[in-house]
Every structure is written in structure tokens, then in C-alpha cells.
C-alpha positions as CSV (number, residue, x, y, z in Angstrom):
1,M,0.0,0.0,0.0
2,A,2.8,2.4,0.9
3,Y,4.4,1.8,-2.5
4,Y,1.2,2.5,-4.4
5,N,0.7,5.7,-2.4
6,E,4.3,6.7,-3.1
7,V,4.0,6.3,-6.9
8,G,0.5,7.9,-7.0
9,L,-1.5,4.9,-8.1
10,C,-4.1,5.1,-5.3
11,E,-5.8,7.8,-3.5
12,E,-5.9,8.3,0.3
13,N,-9.3,8.5,1.9
14,K,-9.7,11.9,3.7
15,V,-11.3,12.5,7.0
16,V,-13.1,15.6,5.6
17,Q,-14.9,15.2,2.3
18,V,-16.6,17.7,-0.1
19,D,-19.9,16.9,-1.7
20,F,-21.1,18.1,-5.1
21,N,-22.4,21.4,-3.5
22,F,-18.9,22.1,-2.2
23,V,-20.1,21.5,1.4
24,T,-17.5,19.8,3.6
25,T,-18.1,17.5,6.5
26,I,-17.0,20.2,8.9
27,R,-19.5,22.8,7.5
28,L,-22.3,20.3,7.6
29,A,-21.5,19.5,11.3
30,I,-21.4,23.2,12.1
31,E,-24.8,23.8,10.4
32,L,-26.3,20.8,12.3
33,N,-24.9,22.2,15.6
34,Q,-22.9,19.1,16.2
35,N,-20.1,20.7,18.3
36,Q,-18.5,17.5,19.5
37,S,-18.2,16.2,15.9
38,V,-16.7,19.5,14.8
39,K,-14.2,19.4,17.7
40,L,-13.2,15.8,16.8
41,L,-12.9,16.5,13.1
42,L,-10.8,19.6,13.6
43,R,-8.6,17.8,16.1
44,K,-7.9,15.0,13.7
45,V,-7.2,17.4,10.8
46,F,-4.8,19.4,12.9
47,D,-3.1,16.3,14.1
48,L,-2.6,15.1,10.5
49,N,-1.5,18.7,9.4
50,R,-1.5,17.9,5.7
51,K,-1.6,20.5,3.0
52,S,-4.5,18.7,1.3
53,Y,-6.8,19.7,4.1
54,Q,-5.9,23.4,3.8
55,E,-8.2,23.8,0.8
56,Y,-11.1,22.3,2.7
57,L,-10.6,24.5,5.7
58,M,-10.3,27.6,3.6
59,L,-13.5,26.7,1.8
60,D,-15.3,26.5,5.2
61,F,-13.4,29.4,6.8
62,P,-16.1,32.1,6.5
63,K,-18.7,29.7,8.0
64,I,-16.4,28.6,10.8
65,L,-15.8,32.3,11.7
66,H,-19.5,33.0,12.0
67,A,-20.1,30.0,14.1
68,P,-19.8,30.0,17.9
69,L,-16.5,28.7,19.4
70,V,-14.3,30.3,16.8
71,E,-11.3,29.5,19.0
72,R,-11.3,25.9,17.8
73,I,-9.8,27.2,14.5
74,Y,-6.9,28.9,16.3
75,P,-4.4,26.0,15.7
76,F,-5.0,26.4,12.0
77,L,-4.3,30.2,12.2
78,E,-1.2,29.7,14.4
79,R,0.8,27.6,12.0
80,D,4.1,28.9,10.6
81,H,5.1,29.0,7.0
82,D,6.8,25.6,7.0
83,E,3.5,24.0,8.1
84,Y,1.6,25.6,5.2
85,V,3.8,24.1,2.6
């Protein structure tokens, strides 16, 4: 499996997905007021800290800022340049 990932022959499943309306799992959880789910999803995404999740978070960023508990996005904002790339 590691070899196939390395040569790009298979895709890795992501914790956060985007549907055909460009609504991610995090945004859906925020809209449904599922705070524990949002907390767990964000914690896992921040632990993985992969560049591929940056686009998903930026897509949901305006919605996350309007939601309560905006401090849960602070780890994303506090990353340095090396963590962005």
C-alpha cells in the first residue's frame, strides 16, 4: 500500500470530504450544531496537518468564523510558513 501511495497509483481517503455542492463534512456538522463532531474532526485534521486539508478548511473558513466557538480554529491560524507548505 505504501508503494502504491508513493507512486501515486491510489488515493488516500480523507477524514473531511466535499460533496457536489462544495459543502464539507465540517461545515455540515457546524450547520447541524454538532459541536462534538466539529471538535473531533478539527482535532484529527490538525493532528494530520497535511496540505491537502488546507483547501477544505479555507472553503469553510467564513462559515467557521461566523459559528460559535471560533477559538477551535486557532491552531490552523497559528501555523508557521513551513507547516503551510
